[in-house]
N, C-alpha and C positions, 0 to 999 in steps of 0.2 A: 565171752562176751566176742563178738565177730570183728574183726579191724576191716575197716573200709577204704579202699584206696583210690582215689578217684584220678583220673587219667584226661587230659586236653583233648577234646575231638576237635579234629580239624574239618573245618568246612572249606570245601574250594569254592568260590565264587565265581560262578560263570556266567552273570548277567551280561556282562559288557561282551563277550564271547555270542551270545545270543542276538543282542543288540547289532552288532556288525553282521553276523550270519542275515539278519533280516535285513540291516540295510543293503547288504549285497543281493539278496533278491528283489528289494526295488528295485536298484539297478537294472536288472533283467526285465523285469516288467516294464519298466519305463521304457527301454530297448525295443521291447517286442511289440509294445503299443505305439512308438514314436516310428518304428522303422520296421513296420509288420512283414512286408515283404522280404526286406533285404535279411531280417531276423529268421523267417522261413529257409529262405536258401543256405543262409549260415548254418544252421542245424543240421542240415544235410550233405554237410561237407566231407562227411564221412564215407558218404556214398554217391557223392557227385560232385562236378568241378565246376558246377553251373556259376557259383558264387565268385571263385577267381575268374572264370571271364568277364562277368559281369560288371564286376568292380577291382578290375586291374589295374586304373589309374590312379598315380602317385597323389593325387587330389584327396583319395578316400581316406589317406592315412590317417590325419589328424581330422577325421569326420565327428560326429555327437558319437555315432553307434559305436566305433572303434574306442571314443574315451569312456562311455560307459560300461563297455565289456573290458576295457583294460582295468579299471577300479576294482571289478570283479576278479579278474586275475590276480592281480596284486594281494585283495583280500585272501583268495583260494594258496597263493601260494606261500603268503606268509604264515597261515594257520599251517600248512605242512611243515614250512621249514620249523616251526616251532615245534612242531610233533617230532619232527625227527632230532630236535636238541634235547627234548623229554626221554628220547628213548636212548639216547647218548648218555644221557644224566648230566648234563653241561644247562638244563633250564626246567621249567616248572610250566605244564601244561596250562594253567589256569593263570600265568602270571601276566597282566596286561600289559606291565610295563616293558617287558621281554616283546611280548607281540608288538608294541607299538615301536620299539627300536628297528624291528627286523622290517617292518611296513616301511619305516623313513627310508633305512637303508637300500631297502631292493627298489622303493621308488625314485630316488636318488642315483641309483646306479643305474637305472633303467633310462630316466630324462638326461642322463649325463653323456652316457656310451650314445645316445640319439644324436644329441648335440654334436659331439665329438665325430660322428659318421658324418655329419651335415655337413661339417666345416671340410673335412678330407675329401668326400664327395665333390666337394666343390672346385678345390685345390687342384683334382685330377682330372676334374672335369666329366665326371662318371654319374653327377647328380641324380639326372632322371632315372636312371636304369639301379642306381644303388638304392631310390626309394622305392621302386618298384620291388626290387628284391625284397627290402625291411617290410615292404605291407603284405608279402608273401608268408614272410617270418612270421610275422605279428598276426595275420590272420589263424595259422596252425598255430601258434603258442598259446593264441587266446582260446582257441577250440579247445585245447588241452587242459588250461585252465578251468574252462565253463566244466569239463566232463571230471576234472579232480573236485570239485566243490562239494556237490554230493558226497563223494567220499569221503572227502576230508573231514566234514561235520560227521558223518557217521563215526569215523576213527575218533575224534575228538571227544565225543559224547560217549563214547565206550570204554572201558574199563580193562588191563590185561590182554592188550593185544600184543600178540607176538612179532619180536625184532624181525622175522623172518618174513611177516607181511609188510613190514615199513621196505626193508629192502628190495621186496622184490616189487613193490610200486615204483622205487625209486630207479629200478632197473629198468622197467618198463614204459618210465617218461623217457630217460635218458634215450631209448631204443626209439622211442616215437619221434622225439626230437631230430634225433641224427635222421633218420629217415624223411621226415618232411625238410630238414636241410639237405640233402641231396636231392629231393624232387625240385628245390627251389636252384639248386646250382645245372641242374638238368635244363630247366625252363629257359635257363639266362647263359646256358654254356656257349653260344656263339660269342656273345658279349665280353665272356670271360675270355677265350682265346683270344681274342681281339685286343684286349688290354691284361693280359696276363699278367705281367708284373705288376701293377697297380694293384690288382686285383690281390695278389699273393700279399703285398703290404698291407692292401685292407684287411685280408682277413686272419694274418699274425697280429697285428697292433689290435684289433675289435672284436675279433671271435674266437681268438685262443687264450690272448694274455690275461682279458679280465677274468675270465672262469679258472684259470690256473692261480690270481691272486686270490680269487674268493675260496678256492678249493685248499692253497695253502693257508691261509687265516684260519679257518676253520678245523683244519689237522692240528694247527701249532695251540689254537687258544680253546 
């Protein structure tokens, strides 16, 4: 008589991820249809600086266009962070609760950092330039998030992704982020040198310390 041994078959539910990805594509479609000219200039950012020249005023920082693409950016980076956790063995790829936590913490971190920056910039009397500086950073980081989205989708729905691929993407993202940061510093170098002490305080308090604490929390937990 043949003995049969039954095993539970675990099926990952990725429907929630598909819905969120579709939602991010809807945000992109709305941004493209509602701000067609601006979107076309934004897409060419990697080869042309036209977008930065046209939309350099700080009033554009909280525009509908940036808000829509910020949502796409949050979704893109939240998925990628979840993939990193999965490859580090500290989370599941299809865990929607983990994604919700990452998305919420990332949103709170960005908004809190933005509000604190405005307060400090107002106290130091450098609000206008800091807002332009932030607009420059937001533009490049949003662009990076937009490019990361299709890559993240492919990685999310693929199996047996080598850790080397994940680490390579992280290194590329960090390198691009540093380069865009230095580009922004070069653009506003005259102002930075005129208020060097205030800018160093701003840099240490809001551009170095938060990311150090995040790194500390991730590596310890």
